N, C-alpha and C positions, 0 to 999 in steps of 0.2 A: 495255353502255351503257344508261343510264337517261335517259328523257326524259319530261317532264310536259307535258300538253296541257290547257288550260282556256280558256274564252272570255275574250277581252281585257277587262280591267276588271271581271271578275266573280269576286269572292272567295268567293261562296257557290254555286258551281256544284252542281247536284243530282247530277250524275254526274262524277266526276273520272277522268282518264285519265293513266296513267303507263306508259311503255314500258320493258321490260327486254329490249333486243335485239329479237328477232323476236316477243316476247310483249307484248301490250297488256293492261294491268290496268285494268279499269273498276270504279270504286268508287261504290256508292250512297252519297250524301252528304246524307242528311236524318235524322241520328240522333235529333234531338229529337222527330221524328214517327215514330220506329222504322222509318224508311225506307219509309213507306207509299207506295203507288204512286198518287199524285195524277196528274191529267192532265198537270201540268207535269213531274213525274218521268218519266212514260211518254214524253213528248215528248223529254226529255233523253236517256233511255236509247235511244230509237229513233235519235236523231241520232248518238249515240256508236257504236252498232252499224253504222249506215250508213257512218260514217267509217272504222272499222277494216276493214269488209268490202271497201272499195274500195282498200285498200292492200296491194299485193303483198308488201311487206317484212314485214308482220305475218302470222305463220304459226300463231299460237294466241292465244286470248283467255281471260283469267281474269275472272270476275265475283265481286266481294266487296262488303263493306259496312262503313261506319263505325258505331261504337256497339254496344250490346248486342243488337241484333236485325239479322238479315240483311234481312228485310222482313216487316212485319205485314200485307201485302196492300193492298187498295184503301183509300183514305182515307175512312173512314166519316163523318168530319165534313164533308168536301167533298160526299159523296153526300147526306147528310141535309139540308144547306143548300139543295139543289136541289129538295126536295120541295114548296117553295112556288112553284115555277115554274107557269105557267098549265097546262102539261100534266102536272103532278105530278112532273116530272123525267124523263119518258120519253125525250125527245130527248137529254138529257145522259147518261142511263144507257146509251142505245144507242151514243152516240159513245164513251163510256168503255170499254164492252166491246169495241167494234171496235178502238180504239187498243191496248188491252191484248192482244187477239188478234194484232194486227199485230206487237207487240213480241215475243211468245212465238214466233211463226212466224219472226221475223227471227233469233232465237237459233238455231232449228233449221236454217234455210236459210242461215245465215252460211257463207261459203266455208270459214272456219277452224273447227277444233274449239274448243269452249267448255268451260271447266272452272269449276264453281262452288266457291267457298271459303266455307263456312258456319260462322260462330260464332254462338251464341245461337239465337234462334228464327226459323223460316221458316214463316209461317202463311198460309193462304188463297192469294191470288195470289202471295205471297212464296214459298210452297211450290211453286206452279206455275212460277215463274221458275227456282227451283233444279232442279226436275224436268225442265225443258225443256233444261237444259244437257247436253252430251254425257257429261261426267264430273262427279262430285260428291264433294268432300272435305269431311268434317264434323269439327268438334272434338268431343271426348267429351261436352261439355255441350250440344251443339246439339240442338234438338228440332224436329220437323216436325208440322204440324197443318193440317187443313182443317175449321175449327170453325164454318163457316157454319150448320150445322144447329142449333147452340145459340142462334142469334139469328134463326131463321126464314128464313135465306137460304142454301139449299143451295149448296155450292161446285161448281156444275156446270161452270164453265169451268176451274177448277183440275183437275177430274176428267179433262179431256181430256189434260193432261200426265201426270197420275198413271197413267191407263190405259195409257199408252205407256211407262211407266217401271217399273211393278211388275205382278205378276199381278192379274187382275181382282178376285178376292176380297179381296186385300190393299187394293186401291184402294177398294173398296166399304166395307170396314171403317173405313178412315180417314174416308170421306165420310159414312157413316151415324152414326158415334159421335163424331166431332169431337175425339178424344182426342189429347193430345200423345204423339208417338212419339219415344222417345230415339234418339240417333244409332246405338247398337248395334243396336236393333231395325230401324231404317231400313236399316242395312247388311244385316241378315239377309234382309229382304224384297226387297233389290235396288235400293232408291232411292239408296243411298249406296255409292260405290266403296271409300272408305277412311275410317277413323276414326282421328284423331290426337289427341294431348294438346291441351288448351285452349291457344289462342294460336298453334297451329301449322297451322291450316287453310290460311292464305294461303301460308306458306313451302312446304308440301307441294304445294299446287295449282300454285304457280309452278314447283317442281321438275318436276312432271309435265308442265306446259306446255312447259318448256324441252326436255325429252326428246322431246316430240311435235314441237316446232318444228325439231328437228335432222333430221327426215325430209324427204323431197321434198315441196315445197309442192303440186306438181301431183298427186301421189299422195294427199295429204291431202284436197285439194279434191274430186277425183273419188271418193275412197273415202267421204267423209262424204255427199256427194250421192247416191251409188249405194246406200249402206246405207239411208238414209231412204226412198228411192224404192221399193226392193224390199220393205221391211218392211210396206208397206201393200198388197201385191199377193198374189194366190193363187200357189201354189208354182210352177206352170209359167211364169206371167208374171214372177214374181220372178227365176227363173233366166234368162229371156230378157233382162230388163232388166239384170241383173247382168253377163251375158255381153257385152252391148253396152258397158258401162262398162269391163270388163276389156280389150276390144279397143282402146278409146280410150286406156286407160292403157298398154297394150303399145306403142302407136305413139308415146308420149311419149318425149322425149329422155332423161328421167331413168330410165325403165324400161330403156332400152338401156344406159345407164351403170351402173345398179344390177345388172343381170344380168351385164354384162361384169365388173364388180368382183367379184361373187360367184364367177364362174368363174375369174377371175384371182387370187382370194384377196387382194384389196386393198380399201382403204376407198373407197367411192364418193365422187365429187365432184359434188354436186347442182347442176344448172343451174336447177332450179325451173321447168322447162317441158317 
């Protein structure tokens, strides 16, 4: 079943939502501006994430984009216009960085797994958004870049997501050189999960999302939360935290059903609790 959500009376929503059963597809919809992350776009994406995160019926999310670019990052025209503010733009820049950080963290902490579907380029904060997703499917022609160093603006905040998605030296090479990284190279370094023919990023991401959504929702929620929590901890603390999550998961109805189905050699019937 497919359903479309958009603000009433708004034919130019910056983020579109379409549901395919238990999968919500969020589409960045500012193609004329290469889906740059203006303050309005950030607010729209935050609202969309808040919406799907609160819905138990949605078990996986896909983030994609209209037009030739996934996202070109922050809106440089918007930022430049605020340099004439009495504080030279400081307050606006601080608010922009805080809102962007909130959106990126919302992707990571969203109860449901998030799959990025990237066609075209994902640069700067656009690369940050793609890297923040749990899985990333890229078309063969997709490219990734953190080019801030070329314009005197080091991509420090995109580096937060990169450093958690690829090895340290690979992240620093992207940040220090600002070069375009083809999809195949991004796959080699671990930023991309799958590379598919051009035009197939969204279908492949949706297929992955549907496979994920077929699992127990409670296991997905606990698993994503537990994985992200333990990844930031020292080894002993990581095992303690992961063990706590495993106990919580074992006590869930779906775990009892899944284990019973495994032992009984039958297909489990998830209750998602």
